[in-house]
N, C-alpha and C positions, 0 to 999 in steps of 0.2 A: 424297085422303089421300097423304101423303108417306112414303116409306120412308127411314129414317135409320139410321145406325150409331153406337152409343155408342163413342167413341174409347178408352174404358178397355179394350175388347176387344183392341185392338192396341197397348196401352201400351208393350210392349217394343220393337216396331218403331218407334213414334213416338220413343222415346228414342234410337234409333240413327239415324233418318233421317226427320224430320218431313215434309219436302216430298215425299220419295219415297213415303212411306206414304199421304199424302193423295192423291197421283196414282194410286196402286194401287187405293185405294178407289173413286175416280171411274171408273177403267177397268172395275171390276166392275159398274158400272151404278147404284150408289147416287146418289141425288139430294142427300143431305144427311148431315151428321154431327152428333153431339151431343158437344161437348167437355166435359171435366171439369177442375176446378181450372185454369181457363183464364186467370186474371189474369196470371200471370207470362209466359205464352206468347202473349198477345193479338196482338202485332205480327207475330210469325212465323206464327201460325195464320192471321191475316187475309190475309197475302200468299199463303200456300199455298192457302187456299180460293179466293181470287180467281183464281189461275192455273189451278186445277183445275175451276172452274165449280160447285163444291159450295157449298151454303148451310148455315147452322147455325141453324135456327129455335129450338132449345132448347139449354141447357147446364146442367151441374151445378156448383154452387158452395156452399161452406159458409156459407150466408146467416146462420145463427144463431150463427156463431162468428167471422166475419171482418168486415172493413170493407165494409159494404154499398155505400157510394158508389163505392169502388174496383171492386167487382164489377160494378155497373151500368154504370160507364164502360167497362170492358173488354167487357161484353156488347154495348154499343152499337157499339164498334169492330168486333166480329165479326158484327154483324147479328142477334144473339140477342134474340128477343122474349119468350122465357119462360125465366126463371132458376129452377132447381129445386134445393131443398135435398135432398141425397140421403141424409141419415142423421142422425136424432136417436137417441141411444143407447137400448138396450133398457130400461135402468132407468127411463127417462122415460115408459114406456108401462104402468106397473104400477098407476097410480091415475088416476081421472078428473081430479083436480085438476092432475096433471102434464100430462096430455094437453091440457086446456083451456089451460094456460099455454103449451104449444107452439103451439097454434092462435093464441093472442093474439100471440105473437112473429111468426108467419108473417103474420098480418093487419097488424101494424106494418110488416113488411118490404114488404108489398104496397103500403101507402100511400106508403112511401118510394120504391118503384120506379115508381109511376104517373107522376110528372113526367118520367121518362126514357122513357116510352112502353113500359115493360116490365111484364110480369105475373110473378107468383111462383107456384111450385108446390111440391109435396112428392112424393117418391118413396119407396115402401115396400120393406122387406125382409120376412122371414118373421115377425119377432117382433111387428110391429104387428098381425098377424092372429092370432097365437097368444095375445096378450093379450086377455082377455075382461073387459069391464066391463058388468055388468048384462045379460049375455047377448049383448052386441054386441062386435064386434072393436074394438080400439083405433083402427084406421084409420077405422072408421065414426064413432066418437066424435069423432075429429079433424074429420072432414068436417062433422059437425053443428055444429061451433063455428067453422068458417072463414067469413070474409066471402065473399060471392058471387064476388068478383074472384079469389080464390085457387083454383088448379086442382090436379088430381091427375094424376100420372103413375103408373099402376098397373103394377108389375112383376108380370106375370101368373104367371111361374114361381114367384117367392117367395111370392106369395099362395096358390098351390096347395100349395107345401111347408108353408105355415102352416096348412093344413087347410081352405081355402075351396074351395067350388064357384065357380070364378072367373067364369064367365058370370053366375051369380046375383048374385055380389058386385057386378059391374059394373052390373047392372041396378039394384041398390039405390043405388049411388053416383050413377048418372044422368049428367046433363049436365056435372057437375064434372070428369069424366074426359075430358081432351083429348089425352092421350098415353098410350101403352102401351109397356112394355118387353116385347118378344117374344123369348123364349128357350125352349129345349126341353131335354129330358133325362129321366132316370128318376125325377124328383121326390124327390131326396135332397139333403142339405145338402153333399155333396161336389162342389165347384165343378168339379173335373176330369172329372166324369161328364157334364157338360153336352154337348149335341150341337148339330149344325146344326138350325135350325128345320125341323120336319117329320119329324125322325128320332127323336123321343122320344115321351113320353106326353101332352104338352100338347094340349088341344083348341084348336088355334091359331085356326081360323076361327070357332069358336063364341065365342071371346074377342073377336075383331075385330068380329064381328057384334053382340055385346052392348054394345059401346061406341058408342052411337048418335051421340055428338058427337066422335068420334075425328078428330083432325087429323094426328097423326104416329105411326107405328108404328116403334119404335126397336129394331133388332136388337142384342142384347148376349149375349156369353158372358163370364161372370166368369172362367172359365179353360177350358182345353181340352187334351186329352192329345195331339192331333195338330197338324197345320198349321192355325193359326187362320184363315189366308186361304182355305183350302179350305172351312172351316166357314162363313165369312161369305159366300163365293161361293154355296155350296149353299143357304144361307138366303135369299139374294136371289132366286135362281132359283125356289125353292119359292114364295115370296110373290108374285112377279110372274106365276107361272103361274096363280095363283088356285086356287079350290077344285077 
């Protein structure tokens, strides 16, 4: 399993100094990063990753809203093998018909990605779990309608905030879950209350153990009230130390 860092966590530092930020992440011990909205920065990011020795096995891009061929070309430039759509708005999770339509769009994107050697995935927030369709979460309804080639990146923190027993959810989703977002905090919707991994209320190791086909665990903080580099360093130390 690879430990990665979602670059959204350090977005402000990236805006100031992309190359220096990537070097700093590598110096902390991370093996990989997960870029976001990477099309415009593909060339600069590619150079920075190559010089730092980091890989980018996954990346976030608005697949259902932007030019997919452009996204897949940039992903290949960066060595990204899994492109994940990070957000389908909450209003699209209120009916089964809308969720099925999203699944079909992701299936179409996966078929378009396949000739590039790229697979497609989806990443959740809280509202996909808060939505209930016939006693099931919206995310589970989505999973039931995805082609086998489409994977899930479960954001464990937002799934918990959405009311789920996350290890149990991961067990139900099964082998489709190839990536996890690992974050921690008091399980509120206030991003600034998020903490380094291991310093909050999340059952981190139970989540990792429950994802039996896990390939990449991605550390992320949506926001942080202190020095975010301290938080990502502490998160990496915690994860590498093991249970």
